[in-house]
C-alpha positions as CSV (number, residue, x, y, z in Angstrom):
1,M,17.9,-5.7,1.6
2,R,19.6,-5.3,-1.7
3,P,17.4,-2.9,-4.0
4,H,15.2,-4.7,-6.5
5,R,15.6,-3.0,-9.7
6,F,13.4,-3.3,-13.0
7,S,12.4,-1.7,-16.2
8,V,9.5,-2.4,-18.3
9,T,7.6,-1.3,-21.5
10,L,3.7,-0.9,-21.1
11,S,1.6,-2.2,-24.0
12,S,-1.5,-0.3,-25.4
13,H,-4.7,-1.9,-25.4
14,P,-5.6,-3.1,-28.7
15,D,-9.3,-1.7,-29.1
16,F,-8.0,1.5,-27.0
17,S,-4.7,2.6,-28.2
18,A,-3.4,6.2,-29.5
19,P,-0.7,5.6,-32.0
20,E,0.8,9.3,-31.3
21,M,2.1,7.7,-28.0
22,E,5.4,6.2,-29.1
23,A,6.4,4.5,-25.8
24,V,5.2,4.4,-22.2
25,E,8.0,2.8,-20.0
26,V,8.5,2.3,-16.0
27,A,11.6,1.8,-14.3
28,G,11.7,1.3,-10.7
29,A,13.5,0.1,-7.4
30,L,12.2,-1.7,-4.6
31,E,14.5,-0.7,-1.3
32,N,13.8,-1.4,2.2
33,T,12.5,2.4,3.1
34,R,10.5,2.7,-0.2
35,L,9.1,1.9,-3.8
36,R,10.7,4.4,-6.3
37,L,9.0,4.5,-9.6
38,E,10.0,6.3,-13.2
39,Y,7.2,6.6,-15.8
40,T,8.2,8.0,-19.1
41,L,6.1,8.5,-22.0
42,R,7.4,9.4,-25.5
43,G,5.4,10.6,-28.2
44,K,3.4,13.4,-29.9
45,L,2.2,14.9,-26.6
46,A,0.3,17.6,-28.4
47,A,-2.1,15.2,-29.1
48,F,-2.9,14.4,-25.4
49,L,-4.7,16.2,-22.7
50,F,-2.9,16.5,-19.6
51,P,-4.4,18.7,-16.7
52,A,-2.6,21.8,-16.0
53,P,-1.2,22.4,-12.2
54,E,-4.3,24.8,-11.4
55,Q,-6.8,22.5,-13.2
56,K,-8.6,20.6,-10.2
57,L,-10.3,17.4,-10.9
58,D,-12.6,14.9,-9.0
59,A,-9.8,13.2,-7.0
60,D,-12.0,9.9,-7.0
61,R,-11.9,10.2,-10.9
62,L,-8.5,11.0,-11.8
63,W,-8.3,7.7,-13.9
64,T,-10.7,9.4,-16.4
65,H,-8.3,11.3,-17.5
66,S,-4.5,11.3,-18.2
67,C,-2.9,10.0,-15.2
68,C,-0.3,7.0,-14.1
69,E,-1.4,4.2,-11.9
70,V,0.3,1.6,-9.9
71,F,-1.5,-1.2,-8.0
72,L,0.3,-3.0,-5.3
73,M,-0.7,-6.4,-3.7
74,T,0.9,-8.9,-1.3
75,A,1.4,-12.1,-3.3
76,G,-1.0,-14.6,-2.3
77,S,-3.4,-11.9,-1.1
78,H,-6.6,-10.8,-2.6
79,A,-6.5,-7.3,-1.3
80,Y,-4.6,-4.3,-2.8
81,R,-4.1,-0.6,-3.1
82,E,-4.4,1.3,-6.2
83,Y,-2.6,4.7,-6.4
84,N,-3.9,7.4,-9.2
85,F,-1.1,10.3,-10.1
86,S,-2.1,13.1,-12.3
87,P,0.2,15.6,-14.2
88,N,-1.7,18.3,-12.4
89,G,-0.1,16.9,-9.2
90,Q,-3.5,15.5,-7.7
91,W,-3.0,11.9,-6.2
92,M,-5.5,9.5,-4.9
93,V,-5.1,6.2,-3.0
94,F,-8.2,3.3,-3.0
95,D,-7.6,0.3,-0.9
96,F,-9.7,-3.1,-2.1
97,S,-10.5,-6.0,0.1
98,N,-10.8,-8.3,-3.1
99,Y,-11.2,-7.7,-7.0
100,R,-12.7,-4.2,-7.3
101,Q,-14.4,-4.4,-3.8
102,R,-13.4,-1.1,-2.0
103,A,-12.4,-1.0,1.4
104,E,-12.1,2.0,3.6
105,S,-8.6,3.5,3.0
106,P,-6.6,3.7,6.3
107,L,-4.2,6.1,4.3
108,S,-6.4,9.4,4.3
109,A,-4.1,10.9,6.8
110,S,-0.9,9.8,5.4
111,P,1.3,12.3,4.0
112,A,1.4,12.7,0.2
113,P,3.8,10.3,-1.6
114,Q,6.6,12.2,-3.5
115,N,5.8,12.9,-6.9
116,H,7.3,15.1,-9.7
117,W,6.5,15.7,-13.0
118,Q,8.4,16.9,-16.0
119,R,7.6,17.5,-19.4
120,T,9.3,18.4,-22.9
121,S,7.5,18.4,-26.2
122,S,7.9,15.0,-26.8
123,T,8.5,13.4,-23.1
124,L,6.3,13.2,-19.9
125,N,8.2,11.9,-16.9
126,L,6.9,11.1,-13.6
127,R,9.3,10.4,-10.6
128,L,7.5,8.9,-7.7
129,D,8.4,7.6,-4.2
130,L,6.1,5.4,-2.0
131,P,7.2,4.9,1.5
132,A,7.4,1.7,3.0
133,A,4.9,2.6,5.4
134,V,2.5,2.6,2.7
135,L,3.2,-0.6,1.2
136,P,1.6,-3.9,1.4
137,A,4.1,-6.8,2.8
138,A,6.7,-8.5,0.6
139,P,6.7,-10.2,-1.5
140,L,5.1,-7.4,-3.6
141,R,3.2,-7.9,-6.9
142,L,2.4,-4.6,-8.8
143,A,0.3,-3.8,-11.6
144,L,1.2,-0.8,-13.6
145,A,-0.7,1.4,-15.9
146,V,-1.3,4.6,-17.8
147,V,-4.6,6.3,-19.1
148,L,-4.2,9.0,-21.9
149,E,-6.7,11.1,-22.7
150,T,-6.5,12.2,-26.3
151,A,-7.0,15.8,-27.6
152,E,-10.4,14.4,-29.1
153,G,-11.6,13.1,-25.6
154,R,-11.1,9.2,-26.1
155,L,-9.1,7.4,-23.3
156,A,-6.1,5.1,-24.4
157,Y,-4.7,2.6,-21.9
158,H,-1.2,1.3,-21.4
159,A,-0.4,-1.9,-19.1
160,L,2.0,-4.5,-18.5
161,R,-0.6,-7.0,-20.0
162,H,-4.0,-6.9,-21.2
163,P,-6.8,-9.3,-20.1
164,P,-9.4,-10.2,-23.2
165,G,-12.2,-7.5,-23.3
166,A,-12.4,-4.0,-22.2
167,P,-9.4,-2.5,-20.2
168,D,-9.5,-3.8,-16.8
169,F,-6.6,-2.8,-14.5
170,H,-7.7,-4.4,-11.4
171,H,-7.9,-7.8,-13.1
172,P,-5.7,-10.6,-11.2
173,D,-3.7,-11.2,-14.2
174,Q,-2.5,-7.3,-14.3
175,F,-0.3,-8.0,-11.1
176,A,2.3,-9.5,-13.3
177,L,5.3,-7.6,-11.7
178,C,6.9,-9.4,-9.0
179,L,9.1,-8.0,-6.2
180,S,10.6,-9.4,-3.3
């Protein structure tokens, strides 16, 4: 299988944005043995809160702080998987049988996805490898998202697209990136 490569820019939610973040981009490749993703955030990073490695968060609520997210679904299915990755190195996976209907995750004993964070004064970068064993069957549909916690404690949301209303990364319209 030839790798399927992509590069996208996430847009900020019109009602929950932070102008200090200049760009949120995700590049990736789906290969026969893994999905590789690289999130790049550019802007005035001092305006945001990023959990430090020693700061432990409630793993079920990583999305209430700055984190990168990927949602994976087999095309034609309603079931999907959500991964959250915090800059402190924590990660969490959730399985859903349908829109926002949590299912028991069969991955609790799986090894941690390879994820590596790197930060400069104006760039935060996450490199991520998800092995084929944890991916839904192809063709694969992805929803990509980033949550940013501002220094004032507000949350800003970035995604491929935003349905009308409040931010909702689980919305079926979010699964806009198709890979086969």
